[in-house]
PAZA-449632 format. One record per residue (C-alpha): residue in one letter; x, y, z. Coordinates in pm, whole numbers, plus 50000, padded with zeros to 5 digits. Example, Ala and Ser with C-alpha at 12.3 -4.5 7.8 and 13.67 -1.06 7.14 Angstrom:
<sites>
A512304955050780/S513674989450714/
</sites>
This chain:
<sites>
X500005000050000/X501255035049921/X501485055150245/X499295086150205/X501555104450447/X504035107450158/X501565129549975/X500275151650256/X501865169350549/X501635154550895/X502525175551198/X502045169451566/X500655193651821/X502445204152138/X501935183952452/X498775197052618/X500385198152962/X503745213752871/X502615248452761/X503465275153020/X500575292553190/X500265329653106/X499695354753386/X496005358353456/X496335396153432/X496825391353057/X493505372953017/X490885396252866/X487485399453031/X485775392852696/X487245357752654/X486305324952820/X486905287652774/X484345259652782/X485175222752740/X482325203452576/X482605168752727/X481845135852547/X478325132852688/X477415165952522/X478835155052186/X477325120152187/X473895133552286/X473875160252013/X473695187952272/X475845214452105/X472975234351943/X471125237252275/X474285247852455/X474985273452183/X471545288852229/X472085291152604/X475505306752565/X474005332652331/X472335346552644/X475825357052755/X476455373852420/X479265348552363/X480275332752032/X482855305651958/X486165318951832/X488405288251828/X487915250751874/X490255221651933/X489385184651946/X491145166252229/X490985131552381/X491155141552747/X493135120652994/X493865120653371/X496635146153314/X494075170853184/X491845164253483/X494745171053719/X495425203753538/X491745213853537/X491335208653911/X494935216554015/X495105184854218/X492015193754418/X489125168954460/X486795166454161/X483865171554399/X483825198154668/X480695186854853/X480145149554795/X481985122354985/X481275097454706/X482445123254456/X485755125854636/X486095087954651/X484965078754302/X485005111154105/X488425105853949/X487465070953824/X484165082053676/X485715113253523/X488365091653357/X485595069353219/X483755099853085/X486875112952912/X487395078952746/X483945078752583/X484925101552297/X486775133152204/X486005165652384/X485885199852217/X487705228852380/X485985261052272/X487375296052314/X484465320152352/X484465357252278/X482015383652403/X480385400152102/X477725421752270/X477805444052575/X477175421652878/X473965426953073/X475865419053393/X479175430753532/X482185408153561/X484335387853323/X482865364053069/X484725335653245/X482995342653575/X479545346453420/X480015314153222/X480985295853539/X477845308453713/X475635298653418/X477015263053423/X475155254353743/X475545225453988/X476545190953862/X474545170554117/X471305158753954/X469045165854254/X470475201054275/X470105210553909/X469155247053856/X466455250453588/X468135278953400/X471645264053401/X473595247653119/X473625214153296/X469845214153329/X469655210152950/X470225172753001/X467985149753199/X470965126953263/X473415153753375/X475175143653697/X478445148553883/X480615128953638/X478255131253340/X478135168653348/X478135181952988/X480765209153027/X483825219653220/X484445256653274/X487295273853455/X486315291553776/X487735325853691/X490125344953466/X493205328353618/X491765293653558/X490675303753207/X494185315153116/X495665282653248/X493125261053063/X493575280052736/X497345275252761/X496865237352772/X495245236252430/X496075267152225/X499715273852147/X499265309852033/X497705339852208/X493955344752150/X493235361651821/X491645395851804/X487955396651721/X488635406651362/X490945376651313/X488475349851429/X488065326651126/X484725315451269/X483495351151218/X483215342050848/X480555316650947/X478405343251117/X475245327651262/X476435292651161/X479325293151409/X477755268251650/X476875245551357/X480575245551268/X481385236051628/X478875207451602/X480535196051278/X483845193751466/X482445160751596/X480375149651301/X478935116851427/X477985088451194/X474225082551249/X473315047551359/X470345040351135/X469165017250857/X468775048650646/X472405059850675/X474375059050351/X477165033750318/X479435062950225/X478405086450507/X481385076950722/X483695093150467/X481575124750443/X481325127350824/X485085123150863/X485865149050597/X483345173350745/X485015169951082/X488445178550942/X487055208250747/X485145222351046/X488125219051281/X490275236851022/X487755265351004/X487755267851383/X491445264551470/X492145301951474/X494655301251189/X494405331150949/X493885317950596/X494205333650251/X490855341350087/X491135312249842/X491825287050119/X489035300450340/X486605299650049/X487565263549971/X486915253050332/X483575271250348/X482455256050019/X483595221250122/X481645223850446/X478485234150260/X478955205950009/X479505179150274/X476685190850500/X474335192650202/X475265157450089/X474745143250439/X471375161050458/X470085144650140/X468165112150148/X470375083750021/X469395066849695/X467745032849733/X469555016049443/X473225007949523/X474455020049183/X472645053249223/X474045058549573/X477555050749448/X477055076449174/X475895101949433/X479065095949633/X481235098549320/X479625132449248/X480505143449602/X484135133949548/X484125152649216/X482635183649380/X485305182949651/X487995180049384/X486815210049182/X489465233749039/X491275253949301/X493415246049605/X493305208949692/X491275202050004/X494195183150162/X496325214550131/X493715238250277/X492775218850592/X494965222450899/X498275203850847/X497515177751113/X494455166050915/X496015167450568/X497145131150550/X493755117950662/X491895140150413/X494185128850132/X493525092350222/X489745097350244/X489665112749896/X491995087049733/X489165064049625/X491275041049399/X493575033149692/X490845022149934/X491604990350131/X491734979250495/X495244992750553/X494135026250416/X491255026550670/X493655017450950/X495835046750849/X492915071250868/X491915058351213/X495515061451334/X495765097051202/X492515107051369/X493595091351697/X497005107951683/X495395142251662/X492675138451923/X489815128351691/X488165097451837/X486165073751619/X483815050451801/X483785012951732/X480815015551496/X482485043251296/X485765023851272/X483954992751153/X481935012550898/X485095029050759/X487034996350754/X484204977750578/X483655005050320/X487305008650229/X487884970950212/X484864963249993/X484544996849815/X484224982049467/X482214951249563/
</sites>
């Protein structure tokens, strides 16, 4: 098998724990960080959270996909107990938090204030207050965590820093450059679709008899495109236009009803690949460098086989993009038997 990494750039990201923490005095009042945990992503809760965060006048500015681990938890809580008020939380919280982190990727979202706040104080502090208690029997009706009927201490939808100092420390774990100015936010080009882009950063393969055989490829490509739009990197107009168009194309294809006849559905997928390969910058050269090799492999239809699928899964895993067992099996089966 030809290694697709020979044809597309692969670059690692810095260790999430090694980045120095900036002084909290440098953290602007109009920025905040929220970590969307796996239970939010798997339950499709991003649109509802986005609507609630709009009440703060906050919009997403940057996003990173991360597979959280115990090291992140230690950094989040600075070695303090996961639960401040529950004896069982102190005893079992670290175990259950580790299990939650292992369910899927999490999305770290940098938020920016875009309207004058109705209340005084930093966006970080107001976000923390909006989050609400994690204990189910103490849920506050107007809180973020009350959006889920299953929200509980270690199934708690979001993590937010307590204040500006915590926000600066959390941001330093995941973003290796200072926060962009408002005018430089690439997500600003998505206007009112910004939270839809965040949702696409974990484009889940639907589990349904009506899901297209080829949807796993479209979902995986959409995820790489959305994360590239949301990574905070300034892009030339041609590259930004290619990413925006690719996102519209992929989302539109996934929103269509699959054809019943296998030959017709294959033709529909071939048209998608042709649309993504239209004249202009190649998609693999316009996504973020860490996703380039996976995008190249996903679009190299003649090369599809099981090893090719294993390569895509490995690339996703290496860069914090978890695929669940069903998604891995769907991708492996499609690429192995693509022409059967």
